C-alpha angles and dihedrals in degrees: 000000000000122000120200125203116191119201107214137169146108118313116271097027093114098260095145092045089055090046091053091049093050099043104028090232121135106235119167116269120199135165099236137076121271097032095132105054098167137029113277115204131203144146128250106274107255091356140107114316089217090064110087125191121202125194106210126203114264118275132184097202144344088271099090115210109156126051094254091051088052090053091053093045092047092051092050093048096045094045092050090053096042108116090209090057098043105143091358101087123097132177119213106196117202117210132180115248093221094047104044096134092065100032100049091060088074090050092053092046091053091048094049091050089059102258119143102243139188127181130225112194100206130193093035088156091065092046090054090047089051091051095249114148119201125191096213095183091048093048090050090053093047093049095039089227137106109265126193126190114218148163097202097185089061096037094247113153094005095116092055092048092047091050091049093050091048090052091058090075089062094057119091096213130017096183120127112223092224122124129197106262094173123096096209141023090241091057090046093052093047092051091047091055092051093051093045093050091050092050093047092049088061100040110030127066120191122216124269127206127030103321112155101222126204090253094050091048090050090051091054091050091047091057087066099038094046092050108132092233107025095039097066091040092053090048092050092047091049093052092046090054089052092054093043089054091057090066104026094049103018101049097064091047091048091050090052091050090048090053090051091053090045093055092044093049093050091047091052092045091059094040101048112085118230128030093246097059092037092054092046093053100036104031097030116031103020095039091057098041096043091050089063099032092060088067094058091098090060090047092050092047091049093050092045093054095040090046090051091052092046097048094041089061096242099114095058086058089053088056091051091049091051095048095089092041091055097052099080086059094055093259136103139201091282090078090062093081094053090042092049092048089051091061085072096036133335092229098069087039091057090047092047088061084081086084088071111091097193106084095210093051090045091055090046091052091049090050094049102040096086089061091069113097103259125196091257089068093054095081090049095047093043092049095049095041093048091048099048108021112069114235090224094055114111129191116195087345092303130111110272091210092056091045092053091049091049089047091055091053089049091046091056091051093047090049089051092051092049090051088047089057090054091050090048091059090066095050133080119251110296123232109208125212128187107269113249105242141123120231106221121223116259112274133180106242116252114243095227093050090048091050091050092047094051095041095049094047096043095044091045090052093048096044094045093047092040095056093049095042092047091058096040093045091057091048093047092046091052093047091046095046102048140103098028119226110245089217089065094062096085090047091050090052091051091049091051090050092051092047090054088067111092095211124043125189121226090258091049091052090051091049090048091053090049092050091049090052091050092050094048093045093051092048093047091048091057096038126116090243090057091054091048091047094049090048092058095033095089089063093058101028092089089062094047105264125135122208094276095054089042090056090048091051092052092046090051091066086086090056130338096237089060086078090074094044091049093053089047090056094044095049092046093050092046091052092231093128136028121222089249091056097051134207094288089061090048093054093047095049102033114127132211127220091276092054095251127118110297093209133034140177087276090058090049092051090049093050094047092051093045096052092042090064113016117096097236097165125092092191092059090048090055094046091050088052090052096046095046095041098233149039096264099087099039092049092048089046095050096044097043093047091048093049091048093046094048094046095048092043089053090051092046094048097049095040092051091046090052093049092048094057 
């Protein structure tokens, strides 16, 4: 018989950290409200497979307002009524040790409504540091519930909690014989507060003297960071350092990874028998995957820095600072969580919009989330910036590459705000309320949580992109390799003759490379992919794209990062770049039919603008359809973003071309 344990509680109490510790799963942990936007499910690590643990979205009370609170409340209600779980459903409520007065009201409300409840007092380490003393045994007696002290991020108290949960499977009935004597939720909440205050008065002693608590220290720091002048400057400087790190730290690591792939590809090329299979593996599959994989260092660095800012508690302050700035655009600080989540991926950002109670603002957030610069855009931006913005170029003494990257992030936010203004025109006058959230105290991120955060996000990016690119690379290779051009047959015979010679002079090697390039170019020119590309090229030619880039843009509809993998495959098949030279070299030295450069700074500007706005992600499109309950919003979103991206790319391409004359 299955037993279900639901982990409930207010956002930012460490529910997901506890869930990870109990189940061994790697759920995302972040130091701001609304992190868990759906129910995560797992089994007790090393325990009974019939014992299921569910991590619910954060909720402040049993009066659901936002979408994620409704999800939690619905799960509790349905589980309590499930005949298969009758007497087998338990709620483990996580509360913050330094905020018991507010958090225990939810515990009491759950108990009064008849749920079987246990309490985990998390962050006991901070309570001790703040001089707060809690009589855990006494509080358990006062509440009439099992209470467990813990510091989940350090593993303290986890064994006791795990043992207690495991023991639940041995009990025949977990039901509390408590009815609901209250006629209204208001009466229930008021009575819960009275009982909680009485229990805390007997079991909790606050510090005396001049102890600088975590909260007090956070308040002193906030006085600096919320300064009307220094606050925004500190935020801008912090974000610039993040972008600078992508190039200063990420570029050498990416180059090393590219060299590794280059050596491996050449080794496989000589070891795989037959030109057909060798070309498929080296020019098709590996060329596409390695083009994206070499950007993993930048992705990992980005997640490390963003994760540090999240878990330290700084980014929630950024949301609070931006609340007033968002209001003229019909938004408020609540959109910061979906926007912030979208910097990793638009999908969790769209789902995080459930934290917004107002339906119009929720739909607006869902509509705007894809405009944030997600991690899938990083390989595209990094490739184009590295290819066309010199690393040595400085503007105002700052790295031009980092400034362009920062500018793209800002461009996405500005585009979102402009779209928000358009959406606001169709809405009635908004009445703003202060968003319900709790600013956590500043904390130094825990190494294990950071490692999980970076590993899960980076591996998810690579696996998701890898599966798509693997499939698309094979398709593109086949389309680019067949049919063969009859004119390449004599060249192929000459290549085979030269390769039969055991020793080649330096001049012969150069001639062989030139012949290989001629053969590959002729075959690509007559290939099915070339005909498809040239068919769609007129659509993108006005914004500066040739048939290869046009094909890559269309392929990236499956996922944005496929753009890089597609170009990697195309340049490898065409012979315009060797693995040791890399895709950046290929973009810089590609030639058009007239023999001139195929791509210029104007092309780069056009591409950056296009990918900053266009909705090039089928998965996001599907999630928006699911969250909005129909095709109306995703279709409006896709078409309006494409029109805006195409129009602005056209302006950017022609303006840059004019200025470069």
